[in-house]
N, C-alpha and C positions, 0 to 999 in steps of 0.2 A: 085456896090461897092465890092472890093475884101476883102477876109477874113483877119482879123488883128491878126497875131500870137502873138502879145504882150499881148493879153488878157490871163491872166494866170489861170491855173486850179489847179496846185499843186506846192507847194514850200517847205513846212515843211519837214525837213529831207533830203533835196537834196544837202545841202552843199553850198559852195560859189565858185565863180570864182576866178581867180588869182588876179583880181583887188579888191576883197572884196565884190562885189555885190552878192546877193543871186542868186542861180540857180533857174530857173522856168521851169515848164512843160506847154507848151501852152494848153489852154483849149481844143482846137480842138483835140489835141493828146490824152488827157485823155478821151474825149468822144469816140474816135475811139478805144482806148485801151479797154474801157468797152464794146463797141459793139462787139469787137473781142472775148472777154472772154465770152460774152453772147452766141455767136454761139457755143462755145465748151461746155458750161454748158447745152445748149439745146440738143446737140448731145450726150454728154458723161455722164452727171450727172442726168438729169431728167429721171424719169422712163417713160415707154411707156404710163402708165396711166396718169401721170401728163401732158404729151404732148397732149394726146387725150382730156383731160378736156379743154385745151386751144383751140385746133383746133375745137372742137365741139362747143364751146361757140362763137368764133369769126367767124366761118363759112368760113374759107379759107383753101386751101390745106396746108399740113404740111410744104413743102419747102418754101412757101410764108410766112407762120406763123413764120418760123425760121428767115427769113429776117426781118419781122416786129418786132420780139422780140429783135433782135440786134439793129434795128433802135431806138426802144423805150428806150432800155438800154442806147444807146448812147446819148439820149437827157436828161438823168437824171439830169445833172449838168448845163443845159443851163441857169438856173437862176443865175449862177455866172457872167453872163454878166449883171451886175447891179452895180450901183454906190457904195452902202455900201460894197459889197463884194470886188470889185476891189480896193477900197480905204480904206479897213479895216486897222486899225492902226497896226495890227499884220501881215500884208501882207509883201511880199518880198521887200527888200530895196536895194538901191545902196550903194556904198562904203561910201558915206557921211551920210548915215542913212535916206535918203529920200525915200519915197515909189516909187517903180519903175513905178507904174501906174499913178503917179502924172503928168508925161509928157503928158498923154492923155488929161488932163483937159484943157490945153492951145490950143488944136487942134480943128479945126472947126468940128462941129458935136458931140463932146464929152462933150459939156456943159451940165449943169443940174440945176434944180431949187433949190432955197434955201431950205435947210432942207433935200435934197435928201440923203446926206451922213449919216444922222441920222435916216433914215427910218429903222424901226426895223424889217421889214419883212425878214425872212430867205431866203437863196437862194433856199431852197426846196419849200417854199411857192411861190416864184417868178416863178419857173418852173410851178407849178400848175396853177397860175393865167394866165400866158402868153400862155401856150400851149393849153388851151381850145380853144381860138380863132384861133390859127394856125391849129389845127386839123379840126376845122370847115371849115376853108378856103380850105383845100385840100380835102374836101368831106366826112369826117367822119360824121356819123349820129349825129345830134344835136337837141336840143330843148330849146327854150327860156323860156318856162313856167316851165319845170322840167329838168334842165340841167343834173342832176345826173342820169337820166333815159337813157341817150344816151352815145354812145361810145366816142365822142369827150371829154366830161367831165370825163368819167370814166378813160381813159388812162392818162389824165393829173393829175387827183387826185392820181392815182396809182403811177405815177412818182414823184409827190410831196411828197409821203410818204417814199422815199428811206432813209430818215434820221431816220426812226423808228416810225414816227407818221404821219398819214394822216391829211390833213387840211380840214376845213369845205367847204361845197359846195360854188362855186363861181357863182353868178347870172350873167345873160346876160349883165346888165347895168355895171357890173364891169369888166368882161373879155373882153368886146369890147373896153374899154378905161382903161386898168389897171393902167397906169401911173397917171391917175387923182387921184385915191385913194392912190396909192403908188408911190410917185415921185422917189423913189429909183430905179425904173426900168429904168428911163431915156428915153429920146426920141432921135430923130435924129440918130446919129451914133450908139447909144446903141441899138435902135430898129433894125437898119439895120444889125448890127453884129449878133444879135440873129437870124434874118432871114437867113443870109448867113450861119451861123453855122448849122441851122436847115436843109437848103437845101443841104449842103455838106454831112452831116451825112446820109441823105436820099439817096443821089446819090451814095455814096460810098458803103453803105450796100445793095443797090438794092431793097429797100422796096417801090416799086411803087404801090403795090396793096392797095385798100381801103376796109377794112373789113366791112361787113354789119351786123355782129352779135352783141352780147351784152356781157358786162363784168359780167359774173356770179361770185358769191363768190369764187367758186373753181378756176376759171381762174385768179381772182384777187390775190389769195394767191400764186399761182404758179408763176405768172408774177412778183409779188412783190419780191418773193424770188429770182427769177432769176436776177432781176435788182440789188437788194441789194448785193447779193453774187458776182455778176460780178464787182460791184463797189468796194467791199472790196478787191477782188483779184487784180483788176487793180490799186489799191492804195498802193500796197506794195512798200515801198520807195526804197528798194535796187534794185528791178526790174525796177522801173522807171529810176533810175540812169543809168542803162545799155542801155536805149534807148532815152536819152535826145537828142534833136535836136541840130544841129550845129548852131554857131553864124550866124545870117543873114538868117536863114531858113525862106522862104517867105510864106509858106502855100498855094501855088498855087495849082490848081486841080491836076497837075501831082505830086506835092510834097505829097499831101494827098493820092493819089493812091499808091505811093511808101511806105509811112508810113503805110498804111493799110496792106500791105504785111508783114511788120515788126511786126506790132501789132498782126496779125494772127499767125505768127510763135511763138511769145512769149506767146500767150494765152494758147495754149495746154500745154506748159511747166509750166505755172502758175497753171493750174488746176491739173496737175499731181503731183505737190508738196503739194497739200492739204491733202493727205491721204484719199481722198474721192472716188476715182474711182475703179471700178472693183468688187465691192461686190454684191453678190446676194445670193439666197437661192437654195440649191440643190433640185432636184426632190425627193419627199418623197419615201422612199424605200418600199419594201414589208412589209405587216403587220407582226409585230414581234410576236404578240400574237393571231394569227389566231384562231378563234373559242372561244377565251376567253371572259369572261363576266365582266372583271374588267373595271374600268373607262378608263384606258389607252387603253385597247383592244377595247372597244366600240368606242372610238374616232378615233383610228387609222384605224379601219375597215370601218367606215362610213363617217367621216368628209371629206376626200379627194374627195369622190364621190359627196357629197353635194357641195363642193367648185367648182369642175369641172362643175357641172350642173348650179349652180346659181352665181358663182363668189365669191369673198371675201366678208367678212362682219364681224359680231360680234359673238364671241363664249363666252358663259357664263358657267363657271365650278363651281359647288357648292359641296364642300366636306370639311372634316376636314383638317386643315392645316397640310401639310406633304411634304416631298421631292417628294413623288409620285404625289401629286397634282401639285406641281411646274413643274414636268416633263411633266405631261399632258398638262399644259398651254403652255409649250415651244414647245411640239410636235404640238399642235394646231397652234401656231405661225408659225412654219415651213411650215405647209400645206397652211396657208393663205398667207404667204410671197412668196412662190413659185408661187402661182396662181396670185398674184397681181404684180409679177415682182418687189417686194420691194427690197431695197438695204440695209436693216439693221433692227435693232430692238432696241426699248427702253423698258426696264423693270423697272416699277415703283412700289415702295413700300411705306408704311406709314412713315417710319423714316429712317434717315441716317444709324443707326446701323443695321437695317434689310437689307438695301441696301448693306452694307459692307458684311454681312453674306451670301447674295445670289450671290455675284459676282462670286464665284468659280463655282457654278452650271451653271450660265449663260455663263461663259467663256467656260466651258466644252461643253455646248450645241452649242455654236458658232463654235467650232472646228469641230463638226459633220455637222452642218446645213448650215453654210455660205461658199460660194465659193469665190475665189479670195482673194486679200489682204483685211484685215479688221483691224480697229483700235478700241480700247476699252477705254472708259472713265468712271470714277466714278463721278456721278453728284448729289451732294446734297450740303447743305449749308456749311458743313465742307470742302468740296473739291472744292468749286466754285471758289476760288481764282486761283488755277492752277490745273484743273482737271487731266491733264496728269501726273503731279507730284504726285497727290494723288493716281492715279492708280498705278504708279510705287512703291510708298511707300507701298500701300496695297499688291502688289505682293511680295515685299521683306518680308513683315510680314508673308505671307502665303507660303514662299519658301519651308518650310518643308512638305507641304501638297500636294494637287493635282496639284499645279502650279509649273512649272519648276523653277530652281534656279534663272535664269535671264530672266523672261518673259517680262520685260519691253522692252527689245530689240526687241521682236517679235510682240507683240500685242498692247502695249500702245504707243501712239505717244511720240516722244522725248519732253523734257521739252520746247524746243524752237519751237515746231511744230506750224504751222499756226492755227491748231484747238485749241490750248491751250489758249483759252480766253473765257471770260464770254458769249458773244453772239454767238460765233461760235461753242461751244462745242457740242451743241445738233445735229449738222450736222454729227458727228462721226457715223460710221456704227453701233457701238454697245455702248449703254449707259445703265448703271445700276444706278438708282437714286431714288429720292423721287417724290411722286405724285404732289407736288407743281410745279415741272417743267412742268407738263402737264397743270395744272390749270391756270398758268400765261398766257397761250396762249389765254384764254378767259377772261382775265382781261385787262383793258385799260392801259397797261404798255408799255414802249418803246420796240419796236421790237417784240410785241406779235405776229404779223403776220409771222415773221420769225420763230417763234416756230411752228406755224401751218404748215408752209412750210417744216420745218425739219421733222415733223411727217408725212406729206403727202407722203413721200417716204419710210416709214418704216411700220413695224408692232409694235403696242403698246400693251404691257401686263401690266395690273394693278392687282397686287397681293394684297389681303386683300382689295377688292374694297369697302367693307362696313366700313372700319376702318378710319373714319374721322368724324368731327363734322357736324352740320347741314348745315353750310354755305359751307363747303368743298363739301358736298354731292350735294348741289345746283349747285355749279360750275362744278362738275363732269357731271351732266346732260347736262349742256350747252356744255361742251367739247365733249360729245358723239354726240350731235346734229351736231356739226361741223365735227367730225370724219366721221359720216355717209355721210354728204354732200360732203366731200372730198374723200370719198371711202377709208378711212384709215382702214385697218384691225385691229381689237381690240380683245383682249382676257381679260375677267374679271374673276378673281378667288375670291370666297367668301366662308365664313364658312357655310352659310346656306341661302336658298332662303327666302326672306321676301319682304315687300313692297318696300324697298329701291332698291333691285335687280330688281324687276318688273319695277320700275321707270326708271332704267338704260336701260332696254330693250325697254321701251316706248320711251325714248329719242333718241335712235339710230333709231328706227322705224320712228319717226317723222322727224329726219334729213335726212333720206333716201327718204322721201316723200311717205311713206307707206300708203296704204289705209286700212280701216277696223281697227279692234281692234288689239293692239299689243299683243304679246305673253306673257304668264305668265310662269315664271320659275317653273319647277316641284318641289314640296316640299320634295319629297323623296331624300335621300342621299345614294350614290353620284348621281349627275345628270349633264347633260350638254345640251345645246341648241344652235341653230345657227340662226342668222338673216342675210339675205343677204343684202348687201348695195345697190344693184341695185333696188330692189322692196320694201325693208323693211319688207318682209314676214318672219315669224318665221318658223323654221323647227325643229322638234323633232326627235331624232334617232329612226329608226325602231326597233332596239334592244337596249333598254336602258341599261345603266351600271347595272350590277348585284350588289347585296348587297356585300359590302366589308366584310372582316372577322370581326366579331363582337367581341368587347372587353367589359368587364364589368368594368365600372369606379366606384370605391368606393370613395365617397366624405364624409369625416369626418370633422365635425365642432367642434372646441375646443375653449373654452372661458377662458382659464387660461392666465397667464402672457405670452406674445408672446415668449420671449426667452426661458422660461421654456418649453413651448409647442414645440418649435423647437428642443430643446435637447431631449425631450421625444420621438418625432417622429423619431429621428435619432437612438435611442437606438437599434431597431431591426437590423439595418445595422451593428452597432458595434458588436452586439452579433453574427451575421452571419459571420462577417469578410469580407463581400463583399457587393456590391450594390452601386448604383449611385443615388444621390439626388440633387435636386435644391431647393434653398430657395429664394423666391421672397420677397424683402423688399421694402417699399414704396419710399425711397429716397436713393441717393448715401451715405449720411451720415449714415443712418441706416444700409446700406449694409456693409460699412467699419467697423462699430462697431460690427456687428454680425460676420463678418469675423474674426476680432481679438479675439472675445470671443470664437468662435468655435475652432480656431487654438490653443488656450490655454487650453480649457476644454476637447477637443477631440483629444489628441495627436496621436491616431491611425488613424485618418482620413486624407486623402489628401484633404485639403480645398483650393478652388480657388475662385477668385473674379473677376468680370467684371461689370462695370457700365458706364453710359454715360459721367460722368464728369472726364474721363481720357483723356490724350493726344490722339489725333487721332492714332498716331503710336502705343502707348501702348495698346489702345483698340483693334486695328486690330490684334496685336500679341496675345492678350489674347483670342480673338474670334477664331483665328486659332488654338490655343492650346486646346480650348474647343472642337473643332471639332475632334481633335485627341483623346481626353480623353473620351468624352461623346457621340461619334457616336455609332450606333448599333454594329459595328464590332470591336470597340476598344478593344484591349487585355490588360486590366488593372487588377491588383491584389489589393485586399484590398478595403475598402469602400472609396468613394469619394463624396464630396459635393461641389456644385457650389453656391456661394452666388451672387445674382444679383438684378436687379431692373426690372420694367415693360418693359424696352428696349428689354429684351430677348424673350418676348412672340411671336415676329414675326420672330425669328431666326429658320431656318430649319435644319434638319439633326441631332438634338440632341435627345437623349433618356435617360429617367431617370426612375428608379424603384419607386421613390417617388417624388412628387411635393408638396412643402409647400408654401402657399401664404397667404397674408393678405386679408382682404375683398376688393372686387372689383366687378364691374358689371359682370353678368353671362357670357357675351360674352368673357371677358378677362379671367375669370377662365377656360372656356372651351378651349380657345387658349393655355393656359398654360398646361391644362390637356392633350391636344393632344400630348405633349412631353413625356407622360408616355409610358413605355415599357411593352411588354408582353400582355397576355390575361386579366390580372386583374390589371391595373394601379391604383395607389392610389393618391388621392388629399386630403391634409389636409388644411383646411381653418382656419386661426387664427382670430376668431371673435373679440378679444380684441385689435387687432393690429390697427395701424393708417391706414387711407386711403390716397391715393394720392390726392393732391389738384385738380387734373384734373378730378377725378372721379365724376360722377353725384351721389349726395347723395341719391336721390330718387331711382335710379336703384340699388345702393348698398343695401339700405333698402329692396327693393323688392326681391333682390337675397337672402338676409339673411332669409326672410320669407319663400321663396320657398324651400330653402335647409334645414331649421330647424336645427335639430341636425345632419343631414347627409342624403345622398341619395345614392342609387345604381342605375345607369342607364346603358343602353346598348349604346355603341358608334358604329357608329354615328346615329343610328336610332332614338334615343330619343332626339337628340339635337334640332330639330325644335319644338318638343312638349314642351320641357323645356323652350326654349326661349319664346314661346307663353305664357306660364304660368307666366313668369316674367312680361310680358307687359299687361296681362289680366286686364281688369277693375274690374272683379269679385274678384280680390285679396283683394280689400279693404273691401269687405263684410265679410271676415273671421275675421276681427279685431274688437276690442272694439271701442266705439265711439271716445274716445280721440285719440287712436292710428290711427284710420281711418282718423280723421280730420288732424292729423299731416302729414300723408302720402299724403293726398290729397293736402295739401299746398306745399309739396315738388314736387309733380307731376306738380302742376300749375306753380311753378317756372321754372321747366325744360321746360314746354311748352312755357312759355314766352321767355326763353333764345333761344330756337330753332326757334321760330317765328321771334325773333329779328335778329338772325343770318341769317335765310333764307331771311328776308327782306333786310339785308345789302348786301347779295350776289346778290339778284335780282337787287338792285340799282347799284352794282359795276360791274357786269358782262357785257360783250359786248353783243349786240343783236345776236340772232341766225341767221344762214345764210339766212333764209326766211324772216327775219325782216329788212334787210338792206335797201331794196327798192333802191338799186343802190348807196347809199351814204356810201362810205368807211370811211368817217370821223367819223361815229358812232363807229368804232372800236378803235378810239383814243380819244374819248371824255374825257375831263377833268371833275373831280368832286371836289367840295369843300371838303377838308378833305381827298383827295386821297393821302395819305402819304406812303412812302416806308414801314413803319411799318405794314401797312395792309397786305402786301404780306406775311410777316412772320406768319400771323395768319391763313393762309389757313388750316393748320392742327390743329388749336386750341390753339397753344402756340407760342409766339414770342420768338425767340432764338437770342442770341448774342454768339460771340466766344471770349474766353479769351485767351490771350497769356501772360505767366508769365515771368518776366525778373528780373535780379539782376545785376545792374551796366552794363547794355547793353548786358548781356549774357542770352541766352535762358535757361530755366529750364525744365528738364524732370525727372520725378520720384524722385524729391527731389535733383537732382544733376545738377550742372552747366554744360551746354553743349556749343555749338558753339556760337561765338560772332555774334550778330545781324548785318548783313551787311546793311548799310544805303546808300542811294543815296547821293552823295557828295554835291549836291546843295539843295535839298528839304528835306533832312533828313528823308526820307521815306524808309522803307525796301522793299526788293524784295518779293512780295507776296508768291512766290513759296517756299521760305525758311521757311515761317510760317506754311505751311500746316501740317507737322507732329506734330507740337507743339500746335495746336489749341485745345481748350477744349470747347465743346458746353455747354452753361449754359442758363437756362430760364431767360428771361428778368426780370421777377418779382423778381428774387433773386439778381439782381444788380441795382435795381432802385435807383436813386440818387447818384450813384458813379460818382465822378468828379475827378478833379486833373489831374493825369497823364493819365487818360483814353482818348485815341484818340487825345491828345493835339496837336500832330504834324501830325496826319494822316487824319484829317477830310476831306481834299480836295481830297483824293484819293478814288474813288468809290469802289474799291475792298476792302478797309480797313474800310469802313463806319460802318460795324457791328462787327469790331474786337475791343475788349476792352483790352487795354494794362494796365497791372498791374505791378508796380514795387514792388517787394517783399523784405523782410528783414529776415535774419536767426533768428530763435527763437526756442530753445529747440529741435534742430534736424530737424525742419521743416522750411518752408518758409511762412511768414505771412505778410499780409497787412491789417491794421485796419484803418477805417475812414468812414465818411458819414453813420454811423449807421450799417456798415457791417464789418465782419471779414472774410477774405479769408485765408484759410490754405491749402498749397500745400505740400503733402508728396509723398512717393513712391506709395501710394494707390490711388492717385488722388486728386481732389480739393473738398473742402467742403466750403460752404458759410453759415455763421451764421448772423442773424440779431441781432444787439446789442440792449439791452433794452434802 
């Protein structure tokens, strides 16, 4: 039987012919397009390590593996030769509105059983079910008792997952007669055409060899990424239009050979347009601090030799938060990246605000450490709609600082770049974002394996690795297992070594298949260690980092009225006529109130404000201004104070003579105290102030007991000891019976919460690489209650994003701005236009808000977590009242009040 070119593979977005019928792209052409792109992805985009993982697992020479990869990629959509797909009601139609594929139904061989058109099996699942038997027929290793253990099933399952989710294991009784269980596959001509397409793709790609190896987790991740990426590129509609076949094209072997040459020529051009090629790491230069004992000198002098001897792996850096620690983490990433042949870096932080503040330093690092062209994206929940536009807006906000005036032209992809989408953004060579982008790789969400694929070609840096809740910590351990199995170089930076850091070392050790006991991170500060991904062995530096310059932190606890104590703490700066202070308030509303009061009561002060509930664009500008005003070398005159919220504690590069904070767990206080300047930084704790709703009450109470009326400690030497004191069981023994009982109850509640969170994470996370047992479907298993809202809880708080409007115009800083541009048909906005105007707000503050919220936008995935609020003018601000909440937007940001 000859190949039937009427079987269509692509139609959407291809336009219509002169007579009014839809244009279609024959399925065989799309299969060959994808195979041709896969060749280029194999040659140009995969790292040598990624290719070696596949070659080693499948046990075939690299050139043969290249052909096999193209062959398999070409088969990804063979499930479209099925009744439900070809006759789908949304398929291409003729001028009269009838399905083009309807003419097949009356022909001999294309008949189908009753109910076949209603078979709900997707074309991806059809490919999985049908290909198992075909691979078995051509000699791929197979097993009737445990099909998932053999290559015939593994490759079929991998290809069936190209839509973002793998399907469950198919048993022998099903894949030998798949049409019995799923009549939509069709028999007769349907079966014959699947076989013809299979044979032609194999012939054209030259994939005659039969691999005898097995599909390891690493090979599965790389091959899945290659197939999905090739499919995405081969599906770009404007490119398909340029190579549509002529009317009457027969699809004979000679036609396919000619088309294969066209597809190959187009493939390189397609990949070159992605902004993905040519990026690498420079060779580390000579040690800049030769003979020095600082953390940076110790790492620069010894890590490159360790990496040269043992290969890439995991570096853990424990030190007080600072720009110097960030620089040490980035230098470690450069050494690991060069050794691994990595093509980029992802820098992960606890919050979007901290990612915003780090982007300048990460960008400066990339200019030194990355070779070739590279593209940078800002990746967190506020930027997720259009990450390239978010990066451009960020750059414009920072234009007066270290970034050139128009950097978007140079390093951020254009707004219409192929990378500028939800699932593709992580492929960019340089990403600065939040840690939940990592953790979703080990949650059973759509395209989670594409995340692992994206990271498998990069170095991953996790800053503030300890700064997450119990279930985020659990997911991080699973990510590190996968990172080790995929030989992903990782750098972890943490405030201090503790059990959680030891657990991370153990997870990487376990994922690498290490024997013996995992290494324990040194408790002294600063410190660093290295675990190689090849053996899982730990390595400590021969010459540890010497003690950093000691500073004496003075902690003073005051229990008067919070605002009065803030004023009193600032008096010495007023009297001196100089100095810089930061005042942490528990909520944005508190910060706004304090800012207004200080501006009125301290006219000699330069008072600034930044908090999380500002528009993205406004927050970026204010953070850039903070760097200019409060950096160590800033030349300012007169006293200055910055009023902020806990969002600032992860921001680097700011220095203050005085830090004022409300009560919070000790780790948070120390992170804020690390922003102190000079040899004797000061921290004032307002005992009577409110605590954040996110703070653990037991830890706040324990911190208060340890600090008493105040402490003086040496930084950083005393940090581990002080943290141990807060968590010590013996702390209860110092208290009276009633107080001890109350604290024990609070501790018990914390323990229950942590165990519940850990249990949830254990239930939710995907299996480790050594637990799959050949079944890739376990990476996509569905859970009852697995809702999108769970994803937002990775860092402990679910967020939504508010966009404020008045009569269809966007509001910024209390002023009407541009008109919201809506799609003429569906009345939905262009997501990129919203990025500068989004305001992140905790979900708990907007519970129950209905009405105009999301009313026209629910069907658009990018806008699912965007809350639209129609505001009305009131007393010089913009207000929306209803559903028990009052939203007020002014030039200082958004406040949300719950009405009685």
